[in-house]
Structures are given as structure tokens and as C-alpha cells.
N, CA, C and O atoms as a MOPAC input file, in Angstrom:
PM7 MOZYME 1SCF
protein

 N     95.14500 1    84.83300 1   112.32600 1
 C     95.53300 1    86.14200 1   112.00000 1
 C     96.42000 1    86.75600 1   111.52800 1
 O     97.49600 1    86.22800 1   111.80900 1
 N     96.56100 1    88.03300 1   110.66400 1
 C     96.98200 1    88.28300 1   109.70500 1
 C     98.69100 1    89.11800 1   109.45300 1
 O     99.68800 1    89.21100 1   110.17000 1
 N     98.56200 1    89.29800 1   108.94100 1
 C    100.48100 1    89.43000 1   108.59100 1
 C    100.91800 1    90.69700 1   108.69600 1
 O    100.61700 1    91.53800 1   107.85000 1
 N    101.70000 1    90.97900 1   109.78000 1
 C    101.62900 1    92.34300 1   109.63200 1
 C    102.66500 1    92.64300 1   109.10500 1
 O    103.69300 1    92.10300 1   109.51300 1
 N    102.73300 1    93.77300 1   107.83800 1
 C    103.16100 1    94.43200 1   106.67700 1
 C    104.13200 1    95.63400 1   107.23100 1
 O    105.31100 1    95.57500 1   106.88000 1
 N    103.83800 1    96.40500 1   107.82800 1
 C    103.60600 1    97.73900 1   108.19600 1
 C    105.90100 1    97.79600 1   108.20900 1
 O    106.59000 1    96.87400 1   108.64500 1
 N    106.32800 1    98.81500 1   107.74800 1
 C    107.51400 1    98.87800 1   107.36200 1
 C    108.40200 1    99.53400 1   109.13400 1
 O    109.40800 1    99.29600 1   109.80200 1
 N    107.25900 1   100.37900 1   109.16000 1
 C    107.92300 1   100.63700 1   110.63600 1
 C    106.94400 1   101.14600 1   111.40500 1
 O    106.05200 1   101.82800 1   110.90200 1
 N    106.99600 1   100.86100 1   112.78700 1
 C    106.38900 1   100.48600 1   113.67300 1
 C    105.30500 1   101.81100 1   114.14600 1
 O    105.83200 1   102.85600 1   113.76400 1
 N    104.43800 1   101.99200 1   114.60200 1
 C    103.17300 1   102.64600 1   114.57500 1
 C    103.43700 1   103.07700 1   116.38700 1
 O    104.08500 1   102.72200 1   117.37200 1
 N    102.64100 1   103.86500 1   116.03300 1
 C    101.69700 1   104.41900 1   117.81700 1
 C    100.82400 1   104.74200 1   117.66400 1
 O    100.51200 1   105.48400 1   116.73200 1
 N     99.84300 1   104.17500 1   118.79200 1
 C     97.88000 1   104.54300 1   119.42900 1
 C     98.42900 1   105.64100 1   119.73700 1
 O     99.35500 1   105.82100 1   120.52800 1
 N     97.76900 1   106.51600 1   119.01300 1
 C     97.97100 1   108.35800 1   119.10600 1
 C     96.35800 1   108.68700 1   119.70000 1
 O     95.91500 1   109.81300 1   119.47100 1
 N     95.45500 1   107.65400 1   120.49300 1
 C     94.08300 1   108.07900 1   121.31000 1
 C     94.54600 1   108.86400 1   122.74000 1
 O     93.95300 1   109.90000 1   123.04200 1
 N     95.31800 1   108.48900 1   123.36200 1
 C     95.51700 1   109.34000 1   124.65200 1
 C     95.88500 1   110.23900 1   124.44400 1
 O     95.65600 1   111.04100 1   125.35000 1
 N     96.77700 1   110.89900 1   123.07900 1
 C     97.74100 1   111.81400 1   122.84500 1
 C     97.22200 1   113.39500 1   122.48700 1
 O     97.66000 1   114.50000 1   122.16600 1
 N     96.08000 1   112.73800 1   122.75700 1
 C     94.99400 1   113.92900 1   121.77500 1
 C     95.16200 1   114.96900 1   120.69900 1
 O     94.84900 1   116.14200 1   120.49300 1
 N     95.78100 1   114.01800 1   120.13400 1
 C     96.12900 1   114.72300 1   118.45100 1
 C     95.03700 1   114.94300 1   117.48700 1
 O     94.16400 1   114.08200 1   117.38300 1
 N     94.99500 1   116.19900 1   116.64800 1
 C     94.26000 1   116.37700 1   116.27200 1
 C     94.93500 1   117.01200 1   114.75000 1
 O     96.01500 1   117.59900 1   114.82700 1
 N     94.20200 1   116.85600 1   113.28000 1
 C     94.88500 1   116.41200 1   111.93500 1
 C     94.11600 1   117.91400 1   111.59400 1
 O     92.96500 1   117.96700 1   112.02600 1
 N     94.57100 1   119.05900 1   110.92200 1
 C     93.93200 1   120.08400 1   110.42300 1
 C     94.48200 1   120.02800 1   109.14900 1
 O     95.36300 1   119.24600 1   108.79000 1
 N     93.90100 1   120.93700 1   108.42900 1
 C     94.00200 1   120.96500 1   106.63800 1
 C     94.67400 1   122.50700 1   107.06500 1
 O     94.19300 1   123.50800 1   107.59600 1
 N     96.02900 1   122.15400 1   106.54700 1
 C     97.00700 1   124.04600 1   106.42400 1
 C     96.45100 1   125.07000 1   105.95900 1
 O     96.49900 1   126.25000 1   106.30800 1
 N     95.96400 1   124.59400 1   105.21600 1
 C     95.19900 1   125.29400 1   103.92700 1
 C     94.20100 1   126.48600 1   104.90300 1
 O     94.45000 1   127.62600 1   105.29500 1
 N     92.90100 1   125.51500 1   105.05900 1
 C     91.69100 1   126.26800 1   105.57500 1
 C     91.77200 1   125.94400 1   106.76200 1
 O     90.76300 1   126.21500 1   107.41300 1
 N     92.71300 1   125.39200 1   107.38600 1
 C     93.29500 1   125.72900 1   109.49500 1
 C     91.77600 1   124.80100 1   110.15800 1
 O     91.47200 1   124.84200 1   111.35000 1
 N     90.73100 1   123.77100 1   108.77500 1
 C     89.98500 1   123.41600 1   109.64300 1
 C     90.00300 1   121.98700 1   109.93400 1
 O     90.48200 1   121.17200 1   109.14600 1
 N     89.55200 1   121.71300 1   110.91800 1
 C     89.38500 1   120.58600 1   111.44300 1
 C     89.46100 1   118.97500 1   111.00000 1
 O     88.51700 1   118.27400 1   111.36200 1
 N     90.25600 1   118.52000 1   110.43700 1
 C     89.87800 1   117.05500 1   109.47900 1
 C     89.26100 1   116.03300 1   110.71100 1
 O     88.07300 1   115.73600 1   110.83300 1
 N     90.29600 1   115.61100 1   111.52200 1
 C     89.95600 1   114.67600 1   112.47300 1
 C     90.77300 1   114.52000 1   113.74000 1
 O     91.49400 1   115.35800 1   114.28100 1
 N     90.58600 1   113.63200 1   113.99700 1
 C     91.52200 1   113.08600 1   115.35300 1
 C     92.47600 1   111.69300 1   114.58700 1
 O     92.17000 1   110.86800 1   113.72600 1
 N     93.62600 1   111.91500 1   115.31800 1
 C     95.11100 1   110.98300 1   115.21500 1
 C     94.80000 1   109.48700 1   115.23200 1
 O     95.32100 1   109.33200 1   116.33600 1
 N     94.44900 1   108.45900 1   114.97100 1
 C     93.94500 1   107.38900 1   115.60600 1
 C     95.54500 1   106.84400 1   115.73500 1
 O     96.01500 1   106.52100 1   116.82600 1
 N     96.11900 1   106.80300 1   114.79100 1
 C     97.80700 1   105.89700 1   114.34500 1
 C     98.76200 1   106.58900 1   114.05600 1
 O     98.38000 1   107.60800 1   113.48200 1
 N    100.11400 1   106.52400 1   114.20300 1
 C    100.93900 1   107.54900 1   113.77800 1
 C    102.25500 1   106.75700 1   113.78900 1
 O    102.83200 1   106.51800 1   114.85000 1
 N    102.81500 1   106.27200 1   112.35800 1
 C    104.02000 1   106.14800 1   112.07000 1
 C    105.13000 1   107.16900 1   111.33900 1
 O    104.68300 1   108.26300 1   110.99600 1
 N    107.09800 1   106.78400 1   110.97300 1
 C    107.67300 1   107.71200 1   110.04700 1
 C    107.01700 1   107.73400 1   109.19000 1
 O    106.97900 1   108.82900 1   108.63000 1
 N    106.07100 1   106.52500 1   108.53100 1
 C    106.06200 1   106.72000 1   107.13000 1
 C    104.25000 1   106.91600 1   106.77500 1
 O    103.91000 1   107.06900 1   105.60200 1
 N    103.27100 1   106.89500 1   107.81100 1
 C    102.09700 1   107.10700 1   107.81900 1
 C    101.34300 1   107.27400 1   108.74100 1
 O    101.79600 1   107.54400 1   109.85300 1
 N    100.31400 1   107.18500 1   108.56800 1
 C     98.94800 1   108.39700 1   109.41000 1
 C     97.48800 1   107.83600 1   108.85300 1
 O     97.07500 1   107.58900 1   107.72000 1
 N     96.79000 1   107.73700 1   110.42000 1
 C     95.30700 1   106.64100 1   110.39000 1
 C     94.64700 1   108.16700 1   111.00700 1
 O     95.39200 1   108.89900 1   111.65700 1
 N     93.34900 1   108.52500 1   110.77000 1
 C     92.48800 1   109.48200 1   111.24300 1
 C     90.87000 1   108.76700 1   110.72800 1
 O     90.32500 1   108.15500 1   109.81000 1
 N     90.68000 1   109.24900 1   111.80800 1
 C     89.32400 1   109.56000 1   112.11500 1
 C     88.36900 1   110.81100 1   111.75800 1
 O     88.13900 1   111.61300 1   112.66300 1
 N     87.72600 1   111.04200 1   110.31400 1
 C     87.45600 1   112.19800 1   110.02600 1
 C     86.28400 1   112.35100 1   109.42100 1
 O     85.99700 1   111.34100 1   108.77700 1
 N     85.40000 1   113.28500 1   109.35300 1
 C     84.26300 1   113.72100 1   108.97700 1
 C     84.37500 1   113.83800 1   107.30900 1
 O     83.39800 1   113.62500 1   106.59200 1
 N     85.94200 1   114.27300 1   106.68500 1
 C     86.34000 1   115.13300 1   105.34500 1
 C     86.04100 1   113.70500 1   104.67900 1
 O     86.32800 1   112.70000 1   105.33000 1
 N     85.38800 1   113.56100 1   103.20800 1
 C     85.80600 1   112.31900 1   102.47500 1
 C     87.04200 1   113.58900 1   101.85700 1
 O     87.19900 1   114.79500 1   102.04900 1
 N     88.02800 1   112.09700 1   100.71300 1
 C     88.67400 1   112.65500 1   100.28300 1
 C     89.11500 1   111.15900 1    99.30700 1
 O     89.22800 1   109.99100 1    99.67900 1
 N     89.29200 1   111.77700 1    97.96000 1
 C     89.72600 1   110.69400 1    97.44100 1
 C     90.99200 1   109.74900 1    97.29300 1
 O     92.17900 1   110.07400 1    97.28200 1
 N     90.57200 1   108.82500 1    97.21100 1
 C     92.21700 1   108.07600 1    97.01500 1
 C     93.63100 1   108.06300 1    95.96400 1
 O     93.76800 1   107.65500 1    94.81100 1
 N     94.40700 1   108.58100 1    96.74600 1
 C     94.91400 1   109.12300 1    95.55100 1
 C     95.79400 1   110.26300 1    95.56800 1
 O     96.86400 1   110.47800 1    94.99900 1
 N     94.88800 1   111.13200 1    96.58000 1
 C     95.13800 1   113.00000 1    97.05500 1
 C     96.09100 1   113.07600 1    97.95800 1
 O     96.60000 1   112.12300 1    98.54800 1
 N     96.31900 1   114.09000 1    98.06600 1
 C     97.25000 1   114.59600 1    99.03200 1
 C     96.73400 1   115.72100 1    99.75500 1
 O     96.34800 1   116.82800 1    99.38000 1
 N     96.81300 1   115.20200 1   100.82300 1
 C     96.22000 1   116.75800 1   101.75500 1
 C     97.31400 1   116.76200 1   102.67900 1
 O     97.98100 1   115.91100 1   103.26800 1
 N     97.25400 1   118.45200 1   102.57600 1
 C     98.04600 1   119.13800 1   103.57600 1
 C     97.93900 1   119.33600 1   104.54600 1
 O     97.34900 1   120.41200 1   104.63900 1
 N     98.24600 1   118.77900 1   105.85600 1
 C     98.05300 1   118.76100 1   107.39100 1
 C     99.24200 1   119.04900 1   108.05300 1
 O    100.44600 1   118.86500 1   107.87200 1
 N     98.38400 1   119.64800 1   109.02100 1
 C     98.89800 1   120.05000 1   110.82800 1
 C     98.91800 1   119.04200 1   111.42100 1
 O     98.01400 1   118.40000 1   110.88600 1
 N     99.43000 1   118.30800 1   112.34600 1
 C     99.26800 1   118.14200 1   113.60700 1
 C     99.19300 1   118.69800 1   115.42400 1
 O    100.21200 1   119.07900 1   116.00200 1
 N     98.58300 1   118.67400 1   115.72900 1
 C     98.19300 1   119.53800 1   116.82000 1
 C     98.01900 1   118.82500 1   118.07600 1
 O     97.93300 1   117.59800 1   118.12900 1
 N     97.97200 1   119.54100 1   119.01500 1
 C     97.50300 1   118.72000 1   120.74200 1
 C     96.63500 1   119.58100 1   120.91800 1
 O     96.56700 1   120.79900 1   120.75100 1
 N     95.57900 1   118.32400 1   121.49300 1
 C     93.96000 1   119.71900 1   121.80000 1
 C     94.42000 1   120.52500 1   123.20900 1
 O     93.74700 1   121.53200 1   123.43000 1
 N     95.07500 1   120.33600 1   123.81800 1
 C     95.22000 1   121.98600 1   125.05700 1
 C     96.14500 1   122.76400 1   124.32800 1
 O     96.48700 1   123.67700 1   125.08000 1
 N     96.89900 1   122.89400 1   122.90800 1
 C     97.07800 1   123.97800 1   121.97800 1
 C     96.65300 1   123.93800 1   120.70300 1
 O     97.38700 1   124.13700 1   119.73600 1
 N     95.12300 1   123.60900 1   120.63400 1
 C     94.78600 1   123.89700 1   119.34400 1
 C     95.20700 1   124.99900 1   118.14200 1
 O     95.13200 1   124.78600 1   116.93200 1
 N     95.68000 1   126.26400 1   118.81200 1
 C     96.39700 1   127.03000 1   117.57700 1
 C     97.92700 1   127.16100 1   117.14900 1
 O     98.59100 1   127.97300 1   116.50500 1
 N     98.21500 1   125.67400 1   117.98300 1
 C    100.26100 1   125.95500 1   118.11200 1
 C    100.34600 1   124.36400 1   116.87400 1
 O     99.83100 1   123.25700 1   117.03500 1
 N    100.79800 1   124.63900 1   116.25600 1
 C    100.78800 1   123.62100 1   115.32400 1
 C    102.19400 1   122.64500 1   115.88500 1
 O    103.10000 1   123.25100 1   116.45700 1
 N    102.30600 1   121.14100 1   115.68600 1
 C    103.28900 1   120.64800 1   116.01700 1
 C    104.33400 1   120.50100 1   115.10900 1
 O    105.52400 1   120.81000 1   115.17500 1
 N    103.36200 1   119.73400 1   113.87000 1
 C    104.16800 1   120.07400 1   112.50900 1
 C    103.18800 1   119.55100 1   111.94200 1
 O    102.18000 1   119.04300 1   112.43400 1
 N    103.68600 1   119.76400 1   110.23600 1
 C    103.07700 1   119.94300 1   109.18900 1
 C    103.53400 1   118.90900 1   108.26000 1
 O    104.74100 1   118.77100 1   108.06200 1
 N    102.63100 1   118.14000 1   107.64900 1
 C    103.19700 1   117.30700 1   106.52500 1
 C    101.89400 1   117.12400 1   105.85200 1
 O    100.74100 1   117.24300 1   106.26500 1
 N    102.67300 1   116.62200 1   104.05500 1
 C    101.46700 1   116.28300 1   103.17900 1
 C    101.47300 1   114.68300 1   102.79100 1
 O    102.43100 1   114.02700 1   102.38100 1
 N    100.17300 1   114.26100 1   103.03000 1
 C    100.02300 1   112.88800 1   103.32800 1
 C     99.08700 1   112.45400 1   101.84800 1
 O     98.39900 1   113.22400 1   101.17800 1
 N     99.29900 1   111.12200 1   101.63600 1
 C     98.85700 1   110.75100 1    99.98700 1
 C     97.69000 1   109.39300 1   100.58800 1
 O     97.93100 1   108.24400 1   100.96100 1
 N     96.33400 1   110.20100 1   100.45700 1
 C     95.23300 1   108.81600 1   101.07600 1
 C     95.45700 1   107.95000 1   100.23600 1
 O     95.01700 1   108.08300 1    99.09400 1
 N     96.12000 1   106.97000 1   100.57100 1
 C     96.07700 1   105.37900 1   100.78600 1
 C     94.15700 1   104.31400 1   100.47100 1
 O     93.66100 1   103.66100 1    99.55300 1
 N     93.76200 1   104.72700 1   101.80400 1
 C     92.21700 1   103.90800 1   102.29700 1
 C     91.53800 1   105.22100 1   102.65400 1
 O     92.12800 1   106.24300 1   103.00500 1
 N     90.18300 1   105.06300 1   102.51900 1
 C     89.35100 1   105.61800 1   102.98400 1
 C     88.31400 1   104.42900 1   103.35000 1
 O     88.43600 1   103.39900 1   102.68700 1
 N     87.14400 1   104.48000 1   104.49800 1
 C     86.34900 1   104.04100 1   104.73700 1
 C     85.48900 1   104.40100 1   105.50900 1
 O     85.70400 1   105.33400 1   106.28200 1
 N     84.04600 1   103.59400 1   105.47200 1
 C     82.93100 1   104.66400 1   106.08100 1
 C     83.22800 1   103.72300 1   107.76500 1
 O     83.43900 1   102.52000 1   107.92400 1
 N     83.11800 1   105.01800 1   108.98200 1
 C     83.42900 1   104.42100 1   110.19800 1
 C     81.56200 1   103.71800 1   110.74600 1
 O     80.51200 1   103.70300 1   110.10200 1
 N     81.85000 1   103.28300 1   112.02800 1
 C     80.34700 1   102.98300 1   112.25000 1
 C     79.36300 1   103.76200 1   112.05100 1
 O     78.26600 1   103.52500 1   111.54500 1
 N     80.18600 1   105.56100 1   112.84700 1
 C     79.10500 1   106.54700 1   113.07200 1
 C     79.01300 1   107.16200 1   111.88300 1
 O     79.99700 1   107.55900 1   111.25900 1
 N     77.82600 1   107.27700 1   111.50000 1
 C     77.56300 1   107.99100 1   110.23700 1
 C     78.22100 1   109.32000 1   110.14000 1
 O     78.37100 1   110.02000 1   111.14200 1
 N     78.70000 1   109.75700 1   108.71400 1
 C     79.03200 1   110.74700 1   108.59500 1
 C     80.42200 1   110.55200 1   109.01600 1
 O     81.23700 1   111.46600 1   108.89500 1
 N     80.73400 1   109.42400 1   109.49700 1
 C     82.76000 1   109.35700 1   109.87900 1
 C     83.27200 1   108.41800 1   108.95300 1
 O     82.59500 1   107.64700 1   108.27200 1
 N     85.02300 1   108.56800 1   108.97100 1
 C     85.30700 1   107.63900 1   107.97700 1
 C     86.99900 1   107.44300 1   108.82900 1
 O     87.59100 1   108.29000 1   109.49800 1
 N     87.31500 1   106.40900 1   108.58500 1
 C     88.45900 1   106.47900 1   108.37000 1
 C     89.65500 1   105.94100 1   107.58400 1
 O     89.68300 1   104.88900 1   106.94500 1
 N     90.83600 1   107.01000 1   107.76300 1
 C     91.49000 1   107.11300 1   106.20400 1
 C     92.73500 1   107.52800 1   107.02000 1
 O     93.10500 1   108.28500 1   107.91700 1
 N     93.34800 1   106.13500 1   105.77500 1
 C     94.97200 1   106.22100 1   105.67800 1
 C     95.35800 1   106.70700 1   104.87600 1
 O     94.75700 1   106.80800 1   103.80600 1
 N     96.58000 1   107.21600 1   105.12600 1
 C     97.40800 1   108.21000 1   103.99100 1
 C     99.28900 1   107.42200 1   104.32200 1
 O     99.78000 1   106.71100 1   105.19800 1
 N     99.68600 1   107.94300 1   103.31600 1
 C    101.18900 1   107.61500 1   103.60500 1
 C    101.75200 1   109.26100 1   103.58400 1
 O    101.12700 1   110.19200 1   103.07500 1
 N    103.04100 1   109.36300 1   104.24600 1
 C    103.43000 1   110.49800 1   104.38600 1
 C    104.09000 1   111.07000 1   103.29800 1
 O    105.23800 1   110.64600 1   103.43000 1
 N    104.06300 1   111.82300 1   102.23600 1
 C    104.72700 1   112.22600 1   101.39100 1
 C    105.35000 1   113.69300 1   100.70700 1
 O    105.44200 1   114.03500 1    99.52800 1
 N    105.69200 1   114.32200 1   101.84700 1
 C    106.19800 1   115.35600 1   102.58700 1
 C    106.47100 1   115.38400 1   103.55000 1
 O    105.73200 1   114.79400 1   104.33800 1
 N    107.73600 1   116.10700 1   104.10400 1
 C    107.89800 1   117.23600 1   105.64200 1
 C    109.43500 1   117.23700 1   105.62200 1
 O    110.33200 1   116.46200 1   105.29100 1
 N    109.32500 1   118.35000 1   106.08000 1
 C    111.06500 1   118.87000 1   106.34300 1
 C    111.46600 1   118.21000 1   107.47900 1
 O    110.87300 1   117.98700 1   108.53500 1
 N    112.87400 1   117.85500 1   106.98600 1
 C    113.73400 1   117.29100 1   108.07600 1
 C    113.77700 1   118.01600 1   109.25300 1
 O    114.56300 1   117.40300 1   109.97500 1
 N    113.26900 1   119.20000 1   109.96700 1
 C    112.68200 1   119.85000 1   111.42300 1
 C    111.43700 1   119.05500 1   111.65300 1
 O    111.32700 1   118.07100 1   112.38500 1
 N    110.38400 1   119.70300 1   110.81900 1
 C    108.74400 1   118.08600 1   110.94100 1
 C    109.02900 1   117.36100 1   111.32200 1
 O    108.81700 1   117.05300 1   112.49500 1
 N    109.95000 1   116.42800 1   110.12800 1
 C    110.49300 1   114.86100 1   110.34500 1
 C    110.93400 1   114.19800 1   112.19600 1
 O    110.33900 1   113.34300 1   112.85200 1
 N    112.29000 1   115.09400 1   112.59400 1
 C    112.80000 1   115.36500 1   113.24200 1
 C    111.77900 1   114.89100 1   114.94600 1
 O    111.89400 1   113.90600 1   115.67500 1
 N    110.71900 1   116.27200 1   115.04800 1
 C    109.55900 1   116.04200 1   115.95100 1
 C    108.79600 1   114.97300 1   115.61700 1
 O    108.26200 1   114.37800 1   116.55300 1
 N    108.63300 1   114.62900 1   114.64200 1
 C    107.92700 1   113.27900 1   114.57600 1
 C    108.80400 1   112.29500 1   115.32500 1
 O    108.50700 1   111.90400 1   116.45300 1
 N    109.80300 1   111.93500 1   114.72800 1
 C    110.82400 1   110.68300 1   115.62900 1
 C    110.78900 1   110.69800 1   116.75900 1
 O    110.56500 1   109.71700 1   117.46700 1
 N    111.11600 1   112.38700 1   117.32200 1
 C    110.79700 1   112.16800 1   118.97900 1
 C    109.50300 1   112.09600 1   119.72500 1
 O    109.22600 1   111.59000 1   120.81200 1
 N    108.73300 1   112.79200 1   118.77300 1
 C    107.25400 1   111.93900 1   119.48800 1
 C    106.74800 1   110.63100 1   119.32800 1
 O    105.91700 1   110.27200 1   120.16200 1
 N    107.02600 1   109.94700 1   118.55700 1
 C    107.60300 1   108.35800 1   118.10900 1
 C    107.89300 1   107.86800 1   119.37700 1
 O    107.21200 1   107.19500 1   120.15100 1
 N    109.09200 1   108.34700 1   119.46200 1
 C    109.98100 1   108.23700 1   120.46200 1
 C    109.61500 1   107.91000 1   121.98000 1
 O    110.08000 1   107.04200 1   122.71900 1
 N    108.75700 1   108.75800 1   122.18400 1
 C    108.65900 1   109.79700 1   123.34900 1
 C    107.43300 1   108.78900 1   124.00900 1
 O    107.12100 1   108.43300 1   125.14600 1
 N    107.01800 1   108.58800 1   122.86600 1
 C    105.53100 1   107.35500 1   122.91600 1
 C    105.45300 1   106.24100 1   122.95000 1
 O    104.48800 1   105.51200 1   123.17700 1
 N    107.24100 1   105.87300 1   122.55400 1
 C    107.33600 1   104.27100 1   123.04400 1
 C    108.12300 1   103.94600 1   124.00000 1
 O    108.62100 1   102.82200 1   123.93900 1
 N    108.51300 1   104.95500 1   125.31700 1
 C    109.22600 1   104.56100 1   125.85900 1
 C    108.30500 1   104.14100 1   126.98700 1
 O    108.66500 1   103.25600 1   127.76300 1
 N    107.02300 1   104.79500 1   127.12100 1
 C    106.72500 1   104.11600 1   128.32500 1
 C    106.05500 1   102.75700 1   128.34400 1
 O    105.50000 1   102.13700 1   129.25200 1
 N    106.29700 1   102.45300 1   126.93900 1
 C    105.38900 1   101.11000 1   126.71700 1
 C    106.90900 1   100.03300 1   126.75300 1
 O    106.67000 1    98.89800 1   127.16700 1
 N    107.89100 1   100.21600 1   126.49400 1
 C    109.20700 1    99.73100 1   127.14400 1
 C    109.27900 1    99.53000 1   128.17100 1
 O    109.62200 1    98.36700 1   128.38400 1
 N    109.12100 1   100.11000 1   129.02800 1
 C    109.61100 1   100.31300 1   130.37000 1
 C    108.02800 1    99.71300 1   131.23500 1
 O    108.14300 1    99.56700 1   132.45200 1
 N    107.01500 1    99.48000 1   130.77700 1
 C    106.66000 1    98.73900 1   131.35900 1
 C    106.69800 1    97.28600 1   131.93700 1
 O    105.84400 1    96.92100 1   132.74500 1

């Protein structure tokens, strides 16, 4: 068993249908797999450099033209996924406005609520 080293709890976001878009080019970067107050994991077709910073918007599938919130993430790791041309990408949130941080926190609290009631 591996030891949990995360500083913040994360939520699995596949059921939330969240997508990351490059907020400079507006292009789809990939699917948000999990999320915490400090980090994010994506399934993406985009290759990125470890240590590079991406400016992203998170959007819901049913409202793809309306960003929920924006953030800068520093790429911590990237590895090939089983599907050719796809990558797992993990990043640390390095830039987010106080308002977007509050929106992120609300999303995390909302996502944890059903799990705690079960």
C-alpha cells in the first residue's frame, strides 16, 4: 500500500464532466480527472513541459462557453496514457484569484457532501 502524501483532499471529477481549456487559445486541453485546492490531474492530448505553466479555465460539459473559474497550474509530471496520443498530467495550482479560489472551494465542498452523507 502506498502512503498518502497529499496536503489537501482531492475529489474525483469524472462524474462532474469538467473540462480544462487553455484560456489563451480557448482550445480544449482535456478532461479534469481529479481536483483539490492545490492541484489538478488531467487526461489530455496536449504535451507539456514539466515545470511549465498553463493558464486554464475549468468548464462544465453542459456550459462549454462559460468558464467556472480560471487558474494557472505548474506542470509537475506528465506520462503517457494507455490510449495512444493521450497523457496524464498533474499540476500544482500556482495562480488563482480570491474569487475563483472561493468558487473552487465551494465546488470541493459540494462534491464531498454526498460522499459524507452516504
